[in-house]
N, C-alpha and C positions, 0 to 999 in steps of 0.2 A: 203143828197147828191143826192139821187134819184130824189127828188123834186126840185133840183137845188137851195135849200135854203142854200147857202154857209155860210151866216152869222150865221144862227142858228146852222149849223153843227159845226162851229168853237167854238161857245159858249158852245155847248154840250160836245165837245171833251176836252175843257179846264177844265170842271168839272170832267172829267174822269181821264185824265192822261196828264202831261205836255209833255212827249215824243210824245204822239199821236198828240196833237194839234200843236206842233212845226213842226213835219214832214208833217202833213196835209197842214198847211199853206205854208210850203216850196214848196211842190209839186204844189199847186194851184198857188202860186206866180210865180214860174219859168215857169209854163205852160201858164201863161197869163189869168188864170181863175178867178183872183181877180180884174181884170180891170173894171168890171161893178159895183163894189161896190162904195158907196158914201163917201169914206174917203181915206186917203193916205194909200194905200195898203202896200207900202214899210215899213212904220212905224209899221204896224200890223205884218208884216212878221218878222221884226227885233225884235219886242217886244217879240214874242213867242220864237224865237231862244235864245234871251238873258235870258229870264225867265227860260228856260230849262237849259241853261248854269249855272245859279245861283245854281241850284240843284246839278250839277255835280262837280263844283269847290271845295266845301268843302270835297268831297270824297277823301279818302287817295290815291286811285289808279286811279280814273277817272278824276282828276282835269285838266289834260292836254286835255282831250276830251272836257271839258267845255270851255277851252280856244280856242280850234279849232272852236267850235260853235260861239263864240264871234268874232273870226277872219273872219267868213263868213259874218258878219254884216258890210257893207261898211261905214255906217254913225256913229254908236256908238261903233263899235268894238274896235278900237284902244284905245280910252279913257277908255272903260270898262276894257280892258285887263290891262292897266296901273294901274287902281285902284285895281283890284282884285289881280294882281300878287305880289303887295307889301305886301300882307297879307297871302300869301300861306306859310304854315310852311315847312321849308326845313330841313329834318332830316338826309340826307346823301349826299355824293358827286354826286351820280347818279342823284338825284333829282335836285341838284344845277345846274348841267350841263344842264338838261332839261329846267329848269326855265330860265337860261341865254340864251339858244337857242331861246326860245320864245321872250325874251327881245330883242335880237339882230334883230329878224325878224319883230316884231310888235311894239316895244316900242321906246320911245325917248331915246336919249343918256343919258339924265339926270336920267331916271329910271334905265337904264342898269348900269350906274356907281354907283347909290345909292345902288342897290342890291349887287354889287361887294364889296362895302365898308362895308356893313353889314356883309357879309360872311367873309371878311378879318378880321374885328374886332373880330368876334366870334372865328376864327381860332387862332388869336393872343392870346386871353385870354386862349385858350386851349394849348398854347405852340406849335402849329403846324405852325412853321415859314414858311416852304416852301409853304404851301397852302395859308397862309396869304400874302406872297409876290406875288404869282401868281394872287390872286384876286385884290391886290392893283395895280399891273401892268395893269390888265384889266380896272380898274377904273381910270387909268391915274393919280396915286398918287405917283410921284417919291420921295417926301420927306418921305412918310411912308415907302417906300421900303428901303431907305437909313437908316432910323431909325432901321428897323429890321436887316439889314445887319450889322449895328454897334453892335447890340445885339449879333449876331453870332460871330463877331470878339472879343468882350469882353468876351464871354463865352470861346472861345479858349484861349485867353490870361490868363484867370483865371484858366482853368482846363487842357489846353493842349490836349483836346480831339478832334481829327480830325472828329469824327462822326457828330459833329454839322455842318460841312461844306458839308457833304454828302447830306444835305437837299436841296441844290441848284440843284440837278439832276432834269432834266425835266422841269425846270422853263422856260427855253428859255430866259436867261438874255440878256439884250441889253446894250452895252456900253454907248449909248446915254442916256438910261433911268436911269441906276444906275452904276456908276463906282465901287461902293463897291462890287456889285455882280461879276464884272469882276475880281476884286482883289481876292475875295474868291475862285473863280474858278481857277484862275492862281496859287494861293498858294497851293491849293489842288493838282493841276497838278504837281507842283514842288515836293511835297512829293511822288507822284506816280512815277515820273521819277526817283527819288533817290532810291526808293525801288526796281525799276526794273533794277537798275544798269546803267541807262543812265545818267551818271554823267555830260557829256559835255552839254547835253540838259538841265539838271537840273540847271547847272551853268549859262547858258545863260538866263534862265527864272528868276533865282534869281537876276541877274543884272537888268533885265528888270523891276522887281518888285521894286527894290530900286530906279531906275531912273524915274519910272512912277509917275505921280501926284496923282494916285488913291490909292497908298499905304499909309495908315495912318502913320504919323511920329512916333507915339507911337509903331508901329509894327517894326520899323527899327532895334532896338536891337535884337529882335527875329530873324529877317532875317539874321543879321550878325552872330549870334550864330549858326544858321542853316548852315552857310557857312563853319564852322570849319572843318567838315569831308571832304568837298570838297577841302579845302585848304591844308589839311594834308595827302591827299591820294597819292598813287603812281603816278597816272595820274595827269598831270598839267591841271586843268580845266580852271583856270583863267589866261589869259595872262597879260602882263604888264599893258595895259590900263584898263583891268577889275580890277586888283588889286588896281591901283590908285583910281578907282572909288569907290571901297569898302572902301578904306582908307578915302576918302573924306567923305563918309557917316558916318563912325565911328567918325571922328573928329567933324562932325556937331552935332552928338549926345552928345559927351563928353564935347563939349564947349557950349552947349546950356544952357540957364538959366532954361530950363525945364528938365534938365538931370535927377534929382531925380524922376520926374514924369515918364519919359520914362523907367528908370531902374526898376520900380516896376512891369513892365509887363514881365520881364525876368523869365523864369521858374526856379523853385527851384530844386536843386540836392538832397534835403532832402525830407522826406515823408510829412513834415508839412510846410505849407506856413509860419507859425509863426517862424520857425527856420531859415529862410533865412534872412541874414543881408545885409546891404548896402555894406559891404566889399566883401561879396560873389558875389554880383551882379557886383561890380567893377572888381573882379577877372575874371569874365566871359568876360568882355570887354578886359581885359589885355590879356587873352588867344586869343581872336580874333585879337588883335593888333600883338601879337607874330606870330600867324599863317599867317597873312598878310605879315609880314616882311620876313618870311621864303619863302613864296610863291613868293614874289617879286624877291628875290635873285635867286630862281630856274628858274623863268620865264625869267629873264634877261639873264641867262646863256644859257638856251635852245633856246630861240627865237633869241638871238643875233647870235647863231651859225647856224641858219637857219633850225633847226630841226622842223619837223612837228609832233606835238603831236596828 
């Protein structure tokens, strides 16, 4: 360097250390001291930056520094990042977020979506449904989100465990993206309102669920059975119109050619699913029908007299 033999200095530094040659050429290039060389200096500058980046990227903690070096290369940086980032091992959520941040900033939409799909598939295999849904949303995969939502719905219908619906917290569901997510959130809200003693709000939400197009028909018997405590409580939750609407839903279930299919999702009052019979399921609907008839009579008397419940 003292003799102004920059080419020789670069060759010598490349034999000593890649960090050294990368930063030497970076300083020389940005200061304009490579302009007198007889080759494309920008290619030389990017070559050494990228070469040093290749050393850093496989490192467990310095991989993102390597990507930063590639990002500084205007000609080859983006394509190189897209190539390397697809092969970076992602061991935890923090690293996943960091990788996706780089993708969003430097990579094409295709690469961003591909990595999200890979992460979603991995989480789905691990049974981490909430994380899988979030990644599929990022990847723009509504059908996959609906599939997982249906899995959650089926798990609840099978086990009656509300904890499976707690998974949707923090996902940021979108009605346009997946109406199944909206249903899961609203149904959980119904149970929370009921537990909090907010029966009028719970009743309004229950009717909304039955009227909505996003509630699976196989869930209707469960919703109708859920209405029994509200129908038989001291407070009149459902007015005449509400009661007629619930009756319409009940008749649609009982008159359907898929009635037996719908009834299989009703919860058992016994400890074993094997012990529940078709007759027991039929009796649950009979209880709903009786509760609706009683509520209708009460509602007609109360509301016809102008009382405000």
